[in-house]
C-alpha positions in Angstrom: 0.0 -0.2 -0.1 1.8 3.1 -1.0 0.5 5.5 1.8 0.5 2.9 4.6 2.9 4.1 7.0 4.2 0.5 8.2 4.6 -0.5 4.5 6.9 2.4 4.3 9.0 1.5 7.2 9.3 -2.2 6.0 10.4 -0.9 2.5 13.1 1.2 4.3 11.5 4.5 3.0 11.0 5.6 6.9 13.9 4.9 9.3 13.1 2.6 12.2 15.1 0.6 15.1 14.9 -2.6 13.7 15.0 -5.5 16.1 14.0 -8.5 13.9 13.1 -9.4 10.4 12.2 -12.4 8.4 10.5 -13.4 5.3 7.1 -12.7 6.8 7.4 -9.9 9.4 9.5 -6.9 10.2 10.0 -5.7 14.1 10.9 -2.3 15.3 11.1 -0.3 18.5 7.9 2.0 19.1 8.8 5.6 18.7 6.2 6.4 21.6 6.9 3.4 24.2 4.4 2.7 26.6 6.7 0.4 28.7 10.6 0.2 28.9 10.6 -2.3 26.1 7.7 -1.6 23.3 8.4 -3.4 20.2 6.0 -3.6 17.2 6.0 -7.0 14.9 4.5 -6.2 11.6 3.4 -8.5 9.1 5.2 -7.8 5.9 2.1 -8.6 4.1 -0.5 -5.6 4.2 -3.6 -6.9 5.9 -5.7 -3.9 8.0 -5.6 -6.1 11.3 -6.0 -9.2 13.1 -9.5 -9.7 11.9 -8.2 -9.8 8.3 -5.0 -11.9 9.0 -6.9 -15.0 8.4 -6.3 -14.4 4.8 -2.5 -14.8 5.1 -0.9 -18.3 4.6 -0.5 -20.3 7.9 3.1 -20.0 7.5 3.0 -16.1 7.7 0.9 -16.2 10.7 3.1 -18.7 12.5 6.0 -16.7 11.7 4.8 -13.6 13.4 4.0 -15.8 16.6 7.6 -17.2 16.5 9.1 -13.8 16.1 7.4 -12.7 19.3 9.0 -15.4 21.1 12.4 -14.7 19.6 12.4 -11.2 20.3 11.2 -11.6 23.8 14.3 -13.9 24.5 16.6 -11.5 22.8 15.3 -8.7 24.8 15.6 -10.8 28.1 11.9 -10.4 29.1 12.4 -13.5 31.1 9.8 -12.2 33.8 7.1 -11.9 31.4 5.5 -9.6 28.6 2.4 -8.4 27.3 1.2 -8.8 23.5 -1.6 -6.4 22.2 -3.1 -6.3 18.9 -5.5 -3.2 18.4 -8.4 -4.1 15.7 -10.4 -1.3 14.3 -11.4 2.3 15.5 -13.1 1.1 18.8 -9.8 -0.5 20.0 -7.8 2.8 19.0 -6.0 1.3 16.0 -3.8 4.1 14.6 -2.2 2.5 11.7 -4.3 0.1 9.5 -1.7 -2.4 8.9 -1.7 -5.5 11.1 0.7 -5.3 14.0 1.2 -6.7 17.4 2.9 -4.7 20.4 5.2 -6.5 22.6 5.5 -4.6 26.0 7.8 -5.5 28.8 10.7 -4.5 30.8 8.6 -3.7 33.9 5.9 -4.9 36.2 2.9 -4.1 34.0 -0.6 -3.0 35.4 -3.1 -5.6 35.7 -5.5 -3.2 33.7 -5.3 -3.2 29.9 -7.3 0.1 29.3 
């Protein structure tokens, strides 16, 4: 998608602090972190959100989940982390390209609002 922020980041047109990349996904540090470690894992295939991600091949979906585990290990999030994928307007999805937030590096609140 030519006007998609995350597509431009994946293509290298917008700089990012890359932490992981494979054939199916790209991960980078969030520019407005909400935890000491805040990383976005983005599908390289453009789908708007997790509700549309079912259109992706199983290997692409599995790669995103595997990437989360690899990133958490590399970032030493041994005490735990949270993953979040906002879907649509009511969930405050700010970029219409499927991505998963990895949040960690401290004790997180039990509330998820």
